[in-house]
ChimeraX commands (.cxc) that place a marker at each C-alpha (Angstrom):
marker #1 position 59.30,-15.38,71.25 radius 0.5
marker #1 position 56.20,-13.84,69.68 radius 0.5
marker #1 position 56.81,-11.61,66.48 radius 0.5
marker #1 position 54.98,-7.92,67.40 radius 0.5
marker #1 position 52.75,-6.76,64.57 radius 0.5
marker #1 position 53.68,-3.78,63.34 radius 0.5
marker #1 position 51.10,-1.11,63.17 radius 0.5
marker #1 position 50.49,0.70,59.83 radius 0.5
marker #1 position 48.10,3.41,59.23 radius 0.5
marker #1 position 45.93,0.64,57.40 radius 0.5
marker #1 position 46.07,-1.80,60.91 radius 0.5
marker #1 position 44.59,1.58,62.67 radius 0.5
marker #1 position 40.93,1.78,63.79 radius 0.5
marker #1 position 38.35,4.10,61.76 radius 0.5
marker #1 position 38.83,6.59,64.36 radius 0.5
marker #1 position 42.51,6.60,64.35 radius 0.5
marker #1 position 42.93,6.99,61.13 radius 0.5
marker #1 position 40.21,10.16,61.61 radius 0.5
marker #1 position 42.93,11.46,64.18 radius 0.5
marker #1 position 45.96,10.54,62.10 radius 0.5
marker #1 position 44.34,12.67,59.09 radius 0.5
marker #1 position 43.96,15.62,61.20 radius 0.5
marker #1 position 47.16,15.67,62.21 radius 0.5
marker #1 position 48.39,15.64,58.68 radius 0.5
marker #1 position 46.11,18.57,57.56 radius 0.5
marker #1 position 47.23,20.64,60.81 radius 0.5
marker #1 position 50.72,20.64,59.30 radius 0.5
marker #1 position 49.32,21.28,55.62 radius 0.5
marker #1 position 48.04,24.81,56.54 radius 0.5
marker #1 position 47.66,26.64,54.28 radius 0.5
marker #1 position 46.57,24.29,51.74 radius 0.5
marker #1 position 44.61,24.57,48.20 radius 0.5
marker #1 position 42.31,21.36,47.90 radius 0.5
marker #1 position 41.83,19.58,44.63 radius 0.5
marker #1 position 38.12,19.31,44.94 radius 0.5
marker #1 position 36.11,17.47,42.02 radius 0.5
marker #1 position 32.89,16.87,44.17 radius 0.5
marker #1 position 33.07,13.04,44.67 radius 0.5
marker #1 position 33.17,11.08,47.67 radius 0.5
marker #1 position 36.81,11.57,48.39 radius 0.5
marker #1 position 37.41,14.95,47.53 radius 0.5
marker #1 position 34.53,16.45,49.37 radius 0.5
marker #1 position 35.54,14.50,52.52 radius 0.5
marker #1 position 38.55,15.86,52.05 radius 0.5
marker #1 position 37.53,19.54,51.75 radius 0.5
marker #1 position 35.18,19.32,54.07 radius 0.5
marker #1 position 37.97,17.84,57.07 radius 0.5
marker #1 position 40.69,20.24,55.66 radius 0.5
marker #1 position 37.61,23.27,56.09 radius 0.5
marker #1 position 37.11,21.69,59.85 radius 0.5
marker #1 position 40.68,21.55,60.58 radius 0.5
marker #1 position 42.39,24.32,59.10 radius 0.5
marker #1 position 39.19,26.55,58.90 radius 0.5
marker #1 position 40.21,30.01,56.37 radius 0.5
marker #1 position 43.67,28.57,55.61 radius 0.5
marker #1 position 42.65,26.03,53.00 radius 0.5
marker #1 position 40.82,27.07,49.29 radius 0.5
marker #1 position 38.76,23.84,47.93 radius 0.5
marker #1 position 39.65,24.31,43.81 radius 0.5
marker #1 position 37.61,22.96,41.23 radius 0.5
marker #1 position 38.95,22.54,37.77 radius 0.5
marker #1 position 36.24,23.13,35.35 radius 0.5
marker #1 position 36.09,21.73,31.55 radius 0.5
marker #1 position 33.45,19.65,29.35 radius 0.5
marker #1 position 34.66,16.76,30.50 radius 0.5
marker #1 position 32.72,17.39,33.99 radius 0.5
marker #1 position 30.09,15.45,34.40 radius 0.5
marker #1 position 26.92,17.74,35.27 radius 0.5
marker #1 position 25.97,15.31,37.84 radius 0.5
marker #1 position 29.02,15.65,39.68 radius 0.5
marker #1 position 29.11,20.07,39.17 radius 0.5
marker #1 position 25.86,20.00,41.33 radius 0.5
marker #1 position 27.34,17.51,43.69 radius 0.5
marker #1 position 30.14,20.26,44.46 radius 0.5
marker #1 position 28.22,23.45,44.64 radius 0.5
marker #1 position 26.01,21.63,47.18 radius 0.5
marker #1 position 28.89,20.82,49.23 radius 0.5
marker #1 position 30.66,24.25,49.36 radius 0.5
marker #1 position 27.01,25.79,49.52 radius 0.5
marker #1 position 26.09,23.68,52.66 radius 0.5
marker #1 position 29.26,23.92,54.69 radius 0.5
marker #1 position 30.71,27.16,53.69 radius 0.5
marker #1 position 33.86,26.24,52.21 radius 0.5
marker #1 position 36.36,28.31,50.80 radius 0.5
marker #1 position 35.99,27.66,47.24 radius 0.5
marker #1 position 37.18,28.74,43.78 radius 0.5
marker #1 position 36.81,27.55,40.22 radius 0.5
marker #1 position 39.59,27.36,37.71 radius 0.5
marker #1 position 39.04,27.04,33.97 radius 0.5
marker #1 position 41.13,23.32,33.06 radius 0.5
marker #1 position 41.98,23.26,29.31 radius 0.5
marker #1 position 43.46,19.71,28.92 radius 0.5
marker #1 position 40.89,18.92,25.86 radius 0.5
marker #1 position 43.06,21.98,23.62 radius 0.5
marker #1 position 46.11,19.46,24.25 radius 0.5
marker #1 position 46.81,17.41,21.66 radius 0.5
marker #1 position 48.15,14.74,23.56 radius 0.5
marker #1 position 45.32,14.34,26.20 radius 0.5
marker #1 position 42.76,14.88,23.28 radius 0.5
marker #1 position 44.20,11.77,21.36 radius 0.5
marker #1 position 43.16,9.43,23.88 radius 0.5
marker #1 position 46.07,6.92,24.64 radius 0.5
marker #1 position 46.85,4.86,27.37 radius 0.5
marker #1 position 48.16,8.04,29.03 radius 0.5
marker #1 position 45.52,10.36,28.75 radius 0.5
marker #1 position 44.79,10.79,32.62 radius 0.5
marker #1 position 48.59,12.12,33.35 radius 0.5
marker #1 position 48.21,14.82,30.63 radius 0.5
marker #1 position 44.47,15.73,32.44 radius 0.5
marker #1 position 46.16,15.92,35.96 radius 0.5
marker #1 position 49.09,17.45,34.49 radius 0.5
marker #1 position 47.26,20.31,33.43 radius 0.5
marker #1 position 44.76,20.52,36.55 radius 0.5
marker #1 position 47.96,20.00,38.90 radius 0.5
marker #1 position 50.10,22.95,37.05 radius 0.5
marker #1 position 46.75,25.34,37.63 radius 0.5
marker #1 position 46.49,24.47,41.31 radius 0.5
marker #1 position 49.67,24.78,42.06 radius 0.5
marker #1 position 50.12,28.36,40.42 radius 0.5
marker #1 position 46.62,29.26,42.91 radius 0.5
marker #1 position 48.67,27.98,45.46 radius 0.5
marker #1 position 51.83,29.97,44.85 radius 0.5
marker #1 position 49.47,33.30,44.21 radius 0.5
marker #1 position 47.87,32.37,47.56 radius 0.5
marker #1 position 50.73,31.75,50.22 radius 0.5
marker #1 position 49.14,28.19,50.06 radius 0.5
marker #1 position 52.40,25.45,51.23 radius 0.5
marker #1 position 50.74,22.02,49.27 radius 0.5
marker #1 position 48.19,20.79,47.61 radius 0.5
marker #1 position 46.42,18.33,48.54 radius 0.5
marker #1 position 44.24,15.19,46.30 radius 0.5
marker #1 position 41.31,13.11,47.22 radius 0.5
marker #1 position 43.42,10.04,46.63 radius 0.5
marker #1 position 42.29,6.97,48.89 radius 0.5
marker #1 position 44.10,3.66,50.17 radius 0.5
marker #1 position 42.25,1.78,48.12 radius 0.5
marker #1 position 43.40,3.03,44.94 radius 0.5
marker #1 position 46.57,2.42,45.07 radius 0.5
marker #1 position 46.68,-0.80,43.82 radius 0.5
marker #1 position 44.38,0.87,40.53 radius 0.5
marker #1 position 45.86,1.63,37.52 radius 0.5
marker #1 position 46.28,5.58,37.67 radius 0.5
marker #1 position 48.76,7.33,35.53 radius 0.5
marker #1 position 47.41,10.42,36.79 radius 0.5
marker #1 position 49.54,9.76,39.96 radius 0.5
marker #1 position 52.62,10.50,38.16 radius 0.5
marker #1 position 51.29,14.18,37.55 radius 0.5
marker #1 position 50.49,14.20,41.32 radius 0.5
marker #1 position 54.35,13.38,42.18 radius 0.5
marker #1 position 55.49,15.50,39.21 radius 0.5
marker #1 position 53.43,18.79,41.44 radius 0.5
marker #1 position 54.53,17.45,45.02 radius 0.5
marker #1 position 50.68,17.21,45.69 radius 0.5
marker #1 position 50.58,15.12,48.70 radius 0.5
marker #1 position 47.35,12.72,49.33 radius 0.5
marker #1 position 46.20,12.98,52.89 radius 0.5
marker #1 position 43.41,10.03,53.03 radius 0.5
marker #1 position 46.37,7.81,51.31 radius 0.5
marker #1 position 48.85,8.67,53.77 radius 0.5
marker #1 position 46.18,8.11,56.81 radius 0.5
marker #1 position 45.04,4.55,55.42 radius 0.5
marker #1 position 41.59,5.67,54.87 radius 0.5
marker #1 position 39.61,3.20,52.23 radius 0.5
marker #1 position 37.10,3.84,50.16 radius 0.5
marker #1 position 34.35,2.69,52.59 radius 0.5
marker #1 position 35.89,4.39,55.75 radius 0.5
marker #1 position 35.86,7.94,53.91 radius 0.5
marker #1 position 32.00,7.02,52.58 radius 0.5
marker #1 position 31.08,6.29,56.87 radius 0.5
marker #1 position 33.26,9.51,58.11 radius 0.5
marker #1 position 31.15,11.32,55.42 radius 0.5
marker #1 position 27.91,10.09,57.05 radius 0.5
marker #1 position 29.21,11.07,60.17 radius 0.5
marker #1 position 29.90,14.70,58.84 radius 0.5
marker #1 position 26.35,15.08,56.99 radius 0.5
marker #1 position 27.55,15.21,53.26 radius 0.5
marker #1 position 25.42,14.10,50.57 radius 0.5
marker #1 position 28.53,12.62,48.77 radius 0.5
marker #1 position 28.54,9.56,51.18 radius 0.5
marker #1 position 26.61,7.23,49.42 radius 0.5
marker #1 position 27.18,8.46,45.74 radius 0.5
marker #1 position 28.23,5.74,43.37 radius 0.5
marker #1 position 32.16,6.34,42.39 radius 0.5
marker #1 position 32.67,9.15,40.06 radius 0.5
marker #1 position 35.38,9.77,37.12 radius 0.5
marker #1 position 35.73,12.03,34.44 radius 0.5
marker #1 position 33.51,12.15,31.28 radius 0.5
marker #1 position 36.85,11.06,28.94 radius 0.5
marker #1 position 37.09,7.70,30.59 radius 0.5
marker #1 position 33.97,6.75,29.25 radius 0.5
marker #1 position 35.99,6.89,25.74 radius 0.5
marker #1 position 37.76,3.54,24.21 radius 0.5
marker #1 position 41.66,4.32,24.12 radius 0.5
marker #1 position 42.13,5.65,20.51 radius 0.5
marker #1 position 38.58,7.38,20.27 radius 0.5
marker #1 position 39.52,11.51,20.12 radius 0.5
marker #1 position 38.33,13.59,22.92 radius 0.5
marker #1 position 36.03,16.28,22.04 radius 0.5
marker #1 position 33.44,18.95,23.32 radius 0.5
marker #1 position 31.01,17.17,21.19 radius 0.5
marker #1 position 31.62,13.63,22.19 radius 0.5
marker #1 position 31.93,14.55,26.10 radius 0.5
marker #1 position 28.65,16.41,25.92 radius 0.5
marker #1 position 26.92,13.13,24.39 radius 0.5
marker #1 position 28.04,10.68,26.95 radius 0.5
marker #1 position 26.90,13.66,29.78 radius 0.5
marker #1 position 23.52,13.80,28.01 radius 0.5
marker #1 position 23.02,10.05,28.11 radius 0.5
marker #1 position 23.99,9.48,31.95 radius 0.5
marker #1 position 22.12,12.32,32.94 radius 0.5
marker #1 position 19.16,10.68,30.92 radius 0.5
marker #1 position 19.67,7.22,32.72 radius 0.5
marker #1 position 19.69,9.07,36.07 radius 0.5
marker #1 position 16.01,10.78,35.23 radius 0.5
marker #1 position 15.08,7.51,34.46 radius 0.5
marker #1 position 16.14,6.25,38.00 radius 0.5
marker #1 position 19.15,3.97,36.97 radius 0.5
marker #1 position 21.59,4.38,40.24 radius 0.5
marker #1 position 24.91,3.07,38.96 radius 0.5
marker #1 position 25.79,2.94,35.36 radius 0.5
marker #1 position 28.25,4.15,32.78 radius 0.5
marker #1 position 27.25,5.40,29.36 radius 0.5
marker #1 position 30.86,4.02,26.99 radius 0.5
marker #1 position 31.01,5.72,23.87 radius 0.5
marker #1 position 32.08,4.04,20.66 radius 0.5
marker #1 position 31.53,6.54,18.09 radius 0.5
marker #1 position 28.35,5.52,16.17 radius 0.5
marker #1 position 27.78,2.77,18.96 radius 0.5
marker #1 position 26.73,3.10,23.09 radius 0.5
marker #1 position 27.51,0.49,25.46 radius 0.5
marker #1 position 25.68,1.07,28.81 radius 0.5
marker #1 position 27.06,-0.52,31.67 radius 0.5
marker #1 position 24.37,-0.86,34.51 radius 0.5
marker #1 position 24.72,-2.17,37.77 radius 0.5
marker #1 position 23.40,-5.71,38.80 radius 0.5
marker #1 position 20.02,-4.07,40.51 radius 0.5
marker #1 position 19.43,-2.05,37.63 radius 0.5
marker #1 position 20.04,-4.47,34.70 radius 0.5
marker #1 position 16.66,-6.18,34.89 radius 0.5
marker #1 position 14.60,-2.73,34.76 radius 0.5
marker #1 position 16.80,-1.98,31.37 radius 0.5
marker #1 position 15.95,-5.47,30.12 radius 0.5
marker #1 position 12.04,-4.38,30.47 radius 0.5
marker #1 position 10.70,-3.93,26.94 radius 0.5
marker #1 position 9.35,-0.69,27.39 radius 0.5
marker #1 position 12.16,0.47,29.02 radius 0.5
marker #1 position 14.48,-0.48,26.70 radius 0.5
marker #1 position 12.72,0.89,23.64 radius 0.5
marker #1 position 12.62,4.17,25.68 radius 0.5
marker #1 position 16.92,4.00,26.32 radius 0.5
marker #1 position 17.17,3.05,22.64 radius 0.5
marker #1 position 14.96,6.08,21.47 radius 0.5
marker #1 position 16.12,8.36,23.77 radius 0.5
marker #1 position 19.86,7.56,22.65 radius 0.5
marker #1 position 18.94,7.41,18.71 radius 0.5
marker #1 position 17.87,11.13,19.89 radius 0.5
marker #1 position 21.48,11.87,21.00 radius 0.5
marker #1 position 23.43,10.91,18.44 radius 0.5
marker #1 position 23.70,7.36,18.36 radius 0.5
marker #1 position 23.04,4.78,15.55 radius 0.5
marker #1 position 23.14,1.18,17.85 radius 0.5
marker #1 position 22.35,1.52,21.40 radius 0.5
marker #1 position 23.63,-1.85,23.11 radius 0.5
marker #1 position 23.70,-3.09,27.21 radius 0.5
marker #1 position 26.56,-4.78,28.70 radius 0.5
marker #1 position 25.86,-8.06,29.95 radius 0.5
marker #1 position 28.82,-8.13,32.16 radius 0.5
marker #1 position 27.30,-4.96,33.72 radius 0.5
marker #1 position 28.61,-1.95,35.48 radius 0.5
marker #1 position 32.49,-2.68,36.56 radius 0.5
marker #1 position 34.82,0.82,37.49 radius 0.5
marker #1 position 37.81,0.87,34.85 radius 0.5
marker #1 position 36.43,-1.53,32.27 radius 0.5
marker #1 position 38.31,0.77,29.27 radius 0.5
marker #1 position 41.75,-0.65,31.00 radius 0.5
marker #1 position 40.66,-4.02,30.35 radius 0.5
marker #1 position 42.28,-3.67,26.32 radius 0.5
marker #1 position 45.64,-2.60,27.84 radius 0.5
marker #1 position 48.38,-5.52,28.39 radius 0.5
marker #1 position 50.27,-5.18,31.73 radius 0.5
marker #1 position 53.25,-4.08,30.10 radius 0.5
marker #1 position 50.92,-1.00,29.09 radius 0.5
marker #1 position 50.17,-0.50,32.37 radius 0.5
marker #1 position 53.72,-0.58,33.95 radius 0.5
marker #1 position 54.95,1.80,31.66 radius 0.5
marker #1 position 52.32,4.58,32.64 radius 0.5
marker #1 position 52.20,3.83,36.08 radius 0.5
marker #1 position 54.04,5.18,39.25 radius 0.5
marker link #1:1,2 radius 0.2
marker link #1:2,3 radius 0.2
marker link #1:3,4 radius 0.2
marker link #1:4,5 radius 0.2
marker link #1:5,6 radius 0.2
marker link #1:6,7 radius 0.2
marker link #1:7,8 radius 0.2
marker link #1:8,9 radius 0.2
marker link #1:9,10 radius 0.2
marker link #1:10,11 radius 0.2
marker link #1:11,12 radius 0.2
marker link #1:12,13 radius 0.2
marker link #1:13,14 radius 0.2
marker link #1:14,15 radius 0.2
marker link #1:15,16 radius 0.2
marker link #1:16,17 radius 0.2
marker link #1:17,18 radius 0.2
marker link #1:18,19 radius 0.2
marker link #1:19,20 radius 0.2
marker link #1:20,21 radius 0.2
marker link #1:21,22 radius 0.2
marker link #1:22,23 radius 0.2
marker link #1:23,24 radius 0.2
marker link #1:24,25 radius 0.2
marker link #1:25,26 radius 0.2
marker link #1:26,27 radius 0.2
marker link #1:27,28 radius 0.2
marker link #1:28,29 radius 0.2
marker link #1:29,30 radius 0.2
marker link #1:30,31 radius 0.2
marker link #1:31,32 radius 0.2
marker link #1:32,33 radius 0.2
marker link #1:33,34 radius 0.2
marker link #1:34,35 radius 0.2
marker link #1:35,36 radius 0.2
marker link #1:36,37 radius 0.2
marker link #1:37,38 radius 0.2
marker link #1:38,39 radius 0.2
marker link #1:39,40 radius 0.2
marker link #1:40,41 radius 0.2
marker link #1:41,42 radius 0.2
marker link #1:42,43 radius 0.2
marker link #1:43,44 radius 0.2
marker link #1:44,45 radius 0.2
marker link #1:45,46 radius 0.2
marker link #1:46,47 radius 0.2
marker link #1:47,48 radius 0.2
marker link #1:48,49 radius 0.2
marker link #1:49,50 radius 0.2
marker link #1:50,51 radius 0.2
marker link #1:51,52 radius 0.2
marker link #1:52,53 radius 0.2
marker link #1:53,54 radius 0.2
marker link #1:54,55 radius 0.2
marker link #1:55,56 radius 0.2
marker link #1:56,57 radius 0.2
marker link #1:57,58 radius 0.2
marker link #1:58,59 radius 0.2
marker link #1:59,60 radius 0.2
marker link #1:60,61 radius 0.2
marker link #1:61,62 radius 0.2
marker link #1:62,63 radius 0.2
marker link #1:63,64 radius 0.2
marker link #1:64,65 radius 0.2
marker link #1:65,66 radius 0.2
marker link #1:66,67 radius 0.2
marker link #1:67,68 radius 0.2
marker link #1:68,69 radius 0.2
marker link #1:69,70 radius 0.2
marker link #1:70,71 radius 0.2
marker link #1:71,72 radius 0.2
marker link #1:72,73 radius 0.2
marker link #1:73,74 radius 0.2
marker link #1:74,75 radius 0.2
marker link #1:75,76 radius 0.2
marker link #1:76,77 radius 0.2
marker link #1:77,78 radius 0.2
marker link #1:78,79 radius 0.2
marker link #1:79,80 radius 0.2
marker link #1:80,81 radius 0.2
marker link #1:81,82 radius 0.2
marker link #1:82,83 radius 0.2
marker link #1:83,84 radius 0.2
marker link #1:84,85 radius 0.2
marker link #1:85,86 radius 0.2
marker link #1:86,87 radius 0.2
marker link #1:87,88 radius 0.2
marker link #1:88,89 radius 0.2
marker link #1:89,90 radius 0.2
marker link #1:90,91 radius 0.2
marker link #1:91,92 radius 0.2
marker link #1:92,93 radius 0.2
marker link #1:93,94 radius 0.2
marker link #1:94,95 radius 0.2
marker link #1:95,96 radius 0.2
marker link #1:96,97 radius 0.2
marker link #1:97,98 radius 0.2
marker link #1:98,99 radius 0.2
marker link #1:99,100 radius 0.2
marker link #1:100,101 radius 0.2
marker link #1:101,102 radius 0.2
marker link #1:102,103 radius 0.2
marker link #1:103,104 radius 0.2
marker link #1:104,105 radius 0.2
marker link #1:105,106 radius 0.2
marker link #1:106,107 radius 0.2
marker link #1:107,108 radius 0.2
marker link #1:108,109 radius 0.2
marker link #1:109,110 radius 0.2
marker link #1:110,111 radius 0.2
marker link #1:111,112 radius 0.2
marker link #1:112,113 radius 0.2
marker link #1:113,114 radius 0.2
marker link #1:114,115 radius 0.2
marker link #1:115,116 radius 0.2
marker link #1:116,117 radius 0.2
marker link #1:117,118 radius 0.2
marker link #1:118,119 radius 0.2
marker link #1:119,120 radius 0.2
marker link #1:120,121 radius 0.2
marker link #1:121,122 radius 0.2
marker link #1:122,123 radius 0.2
marker link #1:123,124 radius 0.2
marker link #1:124,125 radius 0.2
marker link #1:125,126 radius 0.2
marker link #1:126,127 radius 0.2
marker link #1:127,128 radius 0.2
marker link #1:128,129 radius 0.2
marker link #1:129,130 radius 0.2
marker link #1:130,131 radius 0.2
marker link #1:131,132 radius 0.2
marker link #1:132,133 radius 0.2
marker link #1:133,134 radius 0.2
marker link #1:134,135 radius 0.2
marker link #1:135,136 radius 0.2
marker link #1:136,137 radius 0.2
marker link #1:137,138 radius 0.2
marker link #1:138,139 radius 0.2
marker link #1:139,140 radius 0.2
marker link #1:140,141 radius 0.2
marker link #1:141,142 radius 0.2
marker link #1:142,143 radius 0.2
marker link #1:143,144 radius 0.2
marker link #1:144,145 radius 0.2
marker link #1:145,146 radius 0.2
marker link #1:146,147 radius 0.2
marker link #1:147,148 radius 0.2
marker link #1:148,149 radius 0.2
marker link #1:149,150 radius 0.2
marker link #1:150,151 radius 0.2
marker link #1:151,152 radius 0.2
marker link #1:152,153 radius 0.2
marker link #1:153,154 radius 0.2
marker link #1:154,155 radius 0.2
marker link #1:155,156 radius 0.2
marker link #1:156,157 radius 0.2
marker link #1:157,158 radius 0.2
marker link #1:158,159 radius 0.2
marker link #1:159,160 radius 0.2
marker link #1:160,161 radius 0.2
marker link #1:161,162 radius 0.2
marker link #1:162,163 radius 0.2
marker link #1:163,164 radius 0.2
marker link #1:164,165 radius 0.2
marker link #1:165,166 radius 0.2
marker link #1:166,167 radius 0.2
marker link #1:167,168 radius 0.2
marker link #1:168,169 radius 0.2
marker link #1:169,170 radius 0.2
marker link #1:170,171 radius 0.2
marker link #1:171,172 radius 0.2
marker link #1:172,173 radius 0.2
marker link #1:173,174 radius 0.2
marker link #1:174,175 radius 0.2
marker link #1:175,176 radius 0.2
marker link #1:176,177 radius 0.2
marker link #1:177,178 radius 0.2
marker link #1:178,179 radius 0.2
marker link #1:179,180 radius 0.2
marker link #1:180,181 radius 0.2
marker link #1:181,182 radius 0.2
marker link #1:182,183 radius 0.2
marker link #1:183,184 radius 0.2
marker link #1:184,185 radius 0.2
marker link #1:185,186 radius 0.2
marker link #1:186,187 radius 0.2
marker link #1:187,188 radius 0.2
marker link #1:188,189 radius 0.2
marker link #1:189,190 radius 0.2
marker link #1:190,191 radius 0.2
marker link #1:191,192 radius 0.2
marker link #1:192,193 radius 0.2
marker link #1:193,194 radius 0.2
marker link #1:194,195 radius 0.2
marker link #1:195,196 radius 0.2
marker link #1:196,197 radius 0.2
marker link #1:197,198 radius 0.2
marker link #1:198,199 radius 0.2
marker link #1:199,200 radius 0.2
marker link #1:200,201 radius 0.2
marker link #1:201,202 radius 0.2
marker link #1:202,203 radius 0.2
marker link #1:203,204 radius 0.2
marker link #1:204,205 radius 0.2
marker link #1:205,206 radius 0.2
marker link #1:206,207 radius 0.2
marker link #1:207,208 radius 0.2
marker link #1:208,209 radius 0.2
marker link #1:209,210 radius 0.2
marker link #1:210,211 radius 0.2
marker link #1:211,212 radius 0.2
marker link #1:212,213 radius 0.2
marker link #1:213,214 radius 0.2
marker link #1:214,215 radius 0.2
marker link #1:215,216 radius 0.2
marker link #1:216,217 radius 0.2
marker link #1:217,218 radius 0.2
marker link #1:218,219 radius 0.2
marker link #1:219,220 radius 0.2
marker link #1:220,221 radius 0.2
marker link #1:221,222 radius 0.2
marker link #1:222,223 radius 0.2
marker link #1:223,224 radius 0.2
marker link #1:224,225 radius 0.2
marker link #1:225,226 radius 0.2
marker link #1:226,227 radius 0.2
marker link #1:227,228 radius 0.2
marker link #1:228,229 radius 0.2
marker link #1:229,230 radius 0.2
marker link #1:230,231 radius 0.2
marker link #1:231,232 radius 0.2
marker link #1:232,233 radius 0.2
marker link #1:233,234 radius 0.2
marker link #1:234,235 radius 0.2
marker link #1:235,236 radius 0.2
marker link #1:236,237 radius 0.2
marker link #1:237,238 radius 0.2
marker link #1:238,239 radius 0.2
marker link #1:239,240 radius 0.2
marker link #1:240,241 radius 0.2
marker link #1:241,242 radius 0.2
marker link #1:242,243 radius 0.2
marker link #1:243,244 radius 0.2
marker link #1:244,245 radius 0.2
marker link #1:245,246 radius 0.2
marker link #1:246,247 radius 0.2
marker link #1:247,248 radius 0.2
marker link #1:248,249 radius 0.2
marker link #1:249,250 radius 0.2
marker link #1:250,251 radius 0.2
marker link #1:251,252 radius 0.2
marker link #1:252,253 radius 0.2
marker link #1:253,254 radius 0.2
marker link #1:254,255 radius 0.2
marker link #1:255,256 radius 0.2
marker link #1:256,257 radius 0.2
marker link #1:257,258 radius 0.2
marker link #1:258,259 radius 0.2
marker link #1:259,260 radius 0.2
marker link #1:260,261 radius 0.2
marker link #1:261,262 radius 0.2
marker link #1:262,263 radius 0.2
marker link #1:263,264 radius 0.2
marker link #1:264,265 radius 0.2
marker link #1:265,266 radius 0.2
marker link #1:266,267 radius 0.2
marker link #1:267,268 radius 0.2
marker link #1:268,269 radius 0.2
marker link #1:269,270 radius 0.2
marker link #1:270,271 radius 0.2
marker link #1:271,272 radius 0.2
marker link #1:272,273 radius 0.2
marker link #1:273,274 radius 0.2
marker link #1:274,275 radius 0.2
marker link #1:275,276 radius 0.2
marker link #1:276,277 radius 0.2
marker link #1:277,278 radius 0.2
marker link #1:278,279 radius 0.2
marker link #1:279,280 radius 0.2
marker link #1:280,281 radius 0.2
marker link #1:281,282 radius 0.2
marker link #1:282,283 radius 0.2
marker link #1:283,284 radius 0.2
marker link #1:284,285 radius 0.2
marker link #1:285,286 radius 0.2
marker link #1:286,287 radius 0.2
marker link #1:287,288 radius 0.2
view
């Protein structure tokens, strides 16, 4: 007798996952969507609006840790698709447990943000707060996930089994400008653990990343090591930066931003490189 293969959200077709997402959203009204302007939250906000109409609101937490490029994307998505939207000021930088920047930093940031979103949900009669966690994120180091569980935040994309590639494809179908955007993260993730988070060094990193974007680079991270900057570039962009003329231009710009030493990381761009210094024990301590 052959064993039947169990169907899970991850084994469903993309269209089936999308229908499951719609069903999850239908039972979540009214809802507040945590909206950053990134690939995942943009698709979630768009789909929630398509399913729920005015029974949802996208809420953006604004702070110095949000990249300028992401702010522009968020404004474009809201403007192009007429999604109900609200901005709330997030004050995590004023929290010492956040600004000291230990391995649990992300928890303190999300704890601040989700508390603000829960208050908005309560004030507007919303049943639930939704975030953009996807099925691929579960294997990553994400202490912020504990904050989501603490505040009862639901993750419809993850529940529907949607991967990052799935979300990009559905975003293309929807005509979202974020469909092919590189992965994004808050500017604080550019700081090594133990380096104090300040508005000044966040602005320094943001200026550097805006400069690289203006130069035509697409996939990158500016890693802040106080007087030294370590620039990670995607494999297609790295050869361009090694050109002597481009390298000189980059060095001059970053010294103008306040760095004394300007370096290119020869391993190139990789997500979560700041977490490479953490032991497995530390990751277990702060993960769900």
